[in-house]
N, C-alpha and C positions, 0 to 999 in steps of 0.2 A: 567490594567485588574482589575476588581472589585474583592474584597475578596469573597471567596466562599459563606459565609453566607449572603453576601449583593449583590449577583448577580442580575443585573437588570432584572425585570420581575418575580423574585421569589415571589410566593404568600405568603406573611406573614400576610394576612388578617385573620379575624376570621373564622375558619371552625371547631369549636368544635363539635364532634359527639354527638348527642342527645340533644343539647341545642341551636337549631337555633333561637328560640325566644329570648334567652339571647343575641345572637349576634346582632340581629336587634335592641334590646333595647340599646345595647352599641353604635351602629352606630348612633342611634337617639340622645343619650345623648352627643356623640361627636359633633354632629351638633348643639345641644343646647349650648355647650361650645363655639363654633365658633360664633354663633349668639350673645351670651352675651358679647363677647370680646370688641366690640365697645360700650358697654353699660355703665351705671353708675358704680361706683366702687362696689356697693353692688351686681350688676349683675355679674361683672367680678370675684369677690371673691367667689361667690356661684354658678355661672352658670356651673362650671365644676365638682362640687361635685358628681353629678350623674354618670358622665363618669368615675370618679376616682373609685367610689365604684364598678361599673360594671366591670371595668378593673381588679380590685382585685378579684372579684368573678369569672372571667374567667381565672385567672392565671393558675389553674391546667391543663387547656387544651392548653394554648398557652404561657407558661412561656418562652420557648426557643425563639420563634419569638419576644417576647417582649424585652428580654435581648439584642437582636441584635441592638436595638437603641443605646446602649452604645458603639457600634463599629463605630458609626458615628463620623466624625472629629469634628463636632460642639459640641458634648458632651464633648470631650476632651478639646476643647478650653474653654468652659464654666467652666469646672473643674479647669483648669489652672488659669482662670480669678479669680474665687472665692478664690483659694489658694493664689494667689499673693495679692489680696485684704486683706485677713486675715493676711498675713505676714506684710503688710503695717500698720495694726492696731498697731504694736509695736512702730511706730514713729508718727502716726497721732496726730496733736494737738487737734482734736475734735472727740473723739471716738464715741460719741452719733450720730453725723452726719455720721460717718463712718458706723456704724451698719445700719443706715437708708438707705444708698446707697447700702450696701450689701443685704439689705432686699428684693430688687426687684428680686434677684435671685430665690425667691420662685416660680416664674412663670415657672421655668424650667420644672416643672412636667407636664405642658401642652404638652411639646414635647413628653415626655414619654407616656402619655395617648393617644395622637393622633396618634402615630406611628402605633399601630395595626389596626387603622381604615383607613389607607392611601389608601387601595384599593378603598375606597369610597371618594377619594380626591375631585372629582367634587362635590359631595354632600356637603363636608365641605366648599369648595369655595363658593358655592351657599348660604350656611348658613351665611358665613361671609359677603357676599354682602348684603343679606337681613338685617343683623344686622346694617350695615352702613346706609341702607335706613331707617331703623327704627329710627336711630339717627337723620337723616334729618327730619323725621316726627316730632320728638320731637322739633326740631328747628321751624318747621312750627306751631306747637301747641303754642309754646312760642310767636311767632310773632302774632298769632291771639289773644292771651291773652293780649298782649300789645296794639294791635290795638283797642281792645274792652275796654281798660281802666280798666281791672280787676286786679288792682295792688296786691290785696290780694292773687291772684293765681300765681303771677310771681315767678317762681322757679329759676330765674336768676337775682334777684333784686340787687345783688352786682355789676353787670355791666349792668345798665339799657339801655345803648346805644349800647351794643354788645350782639349778640345772640349766646350763646354756647350750647343751648339745655340742655340736662341732664348732660353734662360735667361741667357745671357751669363756669369754667374758660375758657375764649375765646381763649387764646393761646393754651391750651391743645386741645381744639376742632379743631382749625385750623390745628394744626400739625397732628392730627389723620386723618383728611380728605384728606391729601395729599396722603398717601398710598391707601386710598379709590379710588382716581383718578386712581392710578396704576392698581387696580383690574379691572376697566372698560376699561382701555386704549387699550389693545391689540384687544379686540373684536370691540371696537368703531373705531379704526384707521385702523386696518388691515382686519377686517371682512366684511362680506356681508350678506344681508338678514335681517330677522326679529330680530335675536339676536344682530346684529350689531346696529340696530336702538335703541333697548332697552338699549344697552351699552352706546350709545351716549346720550340718555335721562338721564341715570345714571350719566354721566359726567356733564351734564348741572345742574342737581340737586346738585351734589357735589360741583360744582363751586359756585352755589348760597349759599350753606352752608358756604363755605370758606369766601366769601365776607361778609356774615352776621356776621361772627366773628370779622371782622376788623383786623385780624392778618396778618400783612404785610409780615412777614417771610414765612407764609404759602402761601400767594399769589405769592411770588417770587419762592418758591420751586415748587408750583403747575405749574406755568408758565414754569419753566425749564423742568419739567417732561413732560408736554403736548407738548412742542416744540420738545423734543427728540422723542416722539412718532410720531408726525406729520412728522418730518424729516425722520424717518425710514420708515413710510408708503409711503411717496413720493418717496424715493429712490427705494423702492421695485417696485412700479408701473412704475417708470422711466425706470428701467432696462427691464421691460416686455412690454414696449410700443413701438409703431412705431413712426417715426418722427412727424406725425400728432398728435398722442396721447400725445407726449411729449409737444407739444405746448399747448394742452388742460390742461395738468398738470401745466404748468407754469402760465397759466391764472388763474386756480383754486387756486394755491398757492398764487399768488399775491392778488387775491380777498380776500382770507382768512386772509392774513396778514393785509390788509387794514381794513377789518371788525374788526379784533381783536384790531388793533390800535384805531379804532373809538370807540369801546366799552370801552377800558381802558381810552381814553381821555374823553369820556362822563361821565364815573364813577368818574374820578379824578376831573372833574369840577362840579360835582353835589353836592348838599347840604346834601347827605346822610353821615352817619358816616364813611362808607368805603371811600368815596370821600375825606372827611376831613382828614382821617388817611393817605391816599396816599399823599396829598399835604403837610401834616405835615412831613411825612417821607422824602420828597424831600428837604424841608427846613432844616431838621436836618442833612441830609447827607452833604448839602452845608455848614452848620455850622462847621461840623467836618473837612471838607477839607479846608475851608477858615480860620477858627479861632481855630481849634482844640478844639471845644466846646464839652465836654463830659458830660455836665450836662443834656442833653436831653435824651430821651428814646433810640434813635438810637446811639447817642454818647456814652452813658453808655455801650452799647454792645461792642463798640470798646475798651473802657477802660478795660472791663472784660477780653477780649482776651489778652490785653497787660499785665495785672496782671498774667494771666495764663502763658504767655511766660516768664515773670520774674521768676515765680516759677519753671518752667521747666529748665530754664537756671541755676538756683541756685542748683537744684537737678535733673540733667537729667536722672540718672539711677533709682533712687528709688521714686522720686516725694515727695510731702509733706505728702503722705499717704492718703488713701481713706477717703473722707469727710473733708480733711484738707484745702480745697481751701479758704473758707470764713475766717476761724480762722487765716490762714497765712496772709491774707490781713489786718485783724485787728491788728495783731502783728506788721506788717511792718509800718502801719500808726501811731501806738501809739496814741498820743493825737491829731494828726492832723485830720482835717475834710476830709471826702472822697470827691474827686472832682465830683463824680457822685451823691452825696447826700445820698447814702446808700451803705452798704456793702453786696454784694450778697453772697448767699450760693453756687452758681454754676456759671460757666463761660458762660452759655447760648450758648455754642458751644461744641459739643460732643468731638471732637478730641483735642481741646484746654484744656478741663476739664480733659480728660484722661491723657494728657501729664503733666499737672500740678500736678495731684494727684497720678498717678500711673507710671509716668516716661516713659522711652523708652519701657520697657517690656509691659506696658499697651497699648501703641500705636501699637506695633507690633501685640499683641493679637487681638485688636479691628479691625485692618486692615485685618488680615487673616480671622477673623470671618465674616466680611462684604463680603469679596471676595468669601468665601466658600458658604455663603447663597445665594448670587446673582447668582453665577455660578450654584448652584443646582436648583434655580428657573427656569433657562433657559435651563437646560440640559434635554435630554430625551423627548423633546416635539414632536419629529417625524413629524415635519412640521406643528404642530398645533399652529403656532404663531398668528393666527387670531382668537383665541378662548379664553375663560376664563381660559383654562389650563395654559396660560402664565401669568395670572393675578398676582399670588403670586410673580413671579420674578419682574414684574414691580412695585408691591407694595413695595417690598424690596428696589428697586431703589428709590421709594418715601421716604422710611425711611432714606435712605442715603442723599436724597435731603434736608431733614430738619435738618441734623446734624450741618450746620453752624449757626442755629438759636436756637437750643434746645439741652439739654443733654438728649438723648433718654432714657438711662438706669436709670436715677435718678427718673423720675416720673413714677408712677405705670401704668396708662393707656397705654402709648406707649410701655412700657416694656412688658406688657401682650400681646399686639398686635404683638410685635416683636417675642415673643415666639411662637405664633400661625403661623406666617409667616415662621419662622424657620422650624417648623414641616412640613408645606406644601411645603417647598423648599428642604427637605431632599432628598439626591440623593446618591446612587440609591434607588428606592422606589418600592413598590409592583405594580402589574398590576392594572390599573384603571378601575373601574366599571362605565359604562355610566350612566348619569343622564337622558338623553334623546338621541334619535338617532343622530349620527354624522352628518347626512345630515341637521340637524336643525341649524347647524352653531356653535354648542357649541365647 
């Protein structure tokens, strides 16, 4: 049973007497925060300031509902995570890197500010979707600039053969777009009508953006997420279909699989950068399996996880301390040359990095946090699995899908996105205000 202050459906949204205009300004500012989250770092850092100031201005009217956010389990988990990280600063070999990793906790205030606006959750989801589409537009603009040969306007010149839009770094862009797939996925896979087709178009655009980055981890994570959504949609239709309808489903599924395989094969054999990256990845995996070659990009990722396991095995309870991963590797190697050609500052795998730096307590906290957020994203949908209402839950699954390839909480863009998704997945939550009629398929 839900705690009394958090009973499902309790309206904790803004209803301050005498200042309705301030309430609407706040909701608009909260939407701006969500829209800016997939933006450049300047947008991420400043986009929520208006919402924060209006939240403070409205505190005299709704301070009690606002404080209820601190009864949410995710807030306790974040507090425990931060406390354990601070304690581990006592033994970390690299305090400067430790403070850097703890610094991403600053985005926790997104959860606090968005909580009073969750009655307008659908508006916030729509703003987040539009923010990601704006990021895809930035990729399109960069593609046009390069096609036109206007090199002086190229804002991604550090990676001339990879398009990351305004995120600049292609890996960050690729990993950010996997949760974007999750936002579109439920309406695209399970929905019907106009909104379903708009969501499918959003998935196509997002996939094009992922391929443009050339980030292989994002391609694998996106493929796993898309396959999970397609399997769920087919299973649901299978149960509701007649024998004749099931034959149609099998034919459609087989056709889709063949078409997908054809697209991947065509891309892999093409002379595009994404095609070359895919072929290179296959060769590197073969090199690891055959010769234990860790000098390549993919091979190095394997070695990073091995180093993380060695650190965890040496200090399973306390870890090396927050930020201590790279310094511990340098200490263990001494004067020897790194087999990967460089010494990384992170394990490029979330749970491996957590295990290495924060030990078993960190792994437990991270696992519980992921379970609570994903469960909250899918709870209380009341049958609206085919709408964007389920988008944050699938986007949270997308964040989980990228953990084998990236340390989510070390880089600022994915941490800010995780904070917004955490707010949208809080459960229980206030009653939801419609953005357009339910019959429209939302």
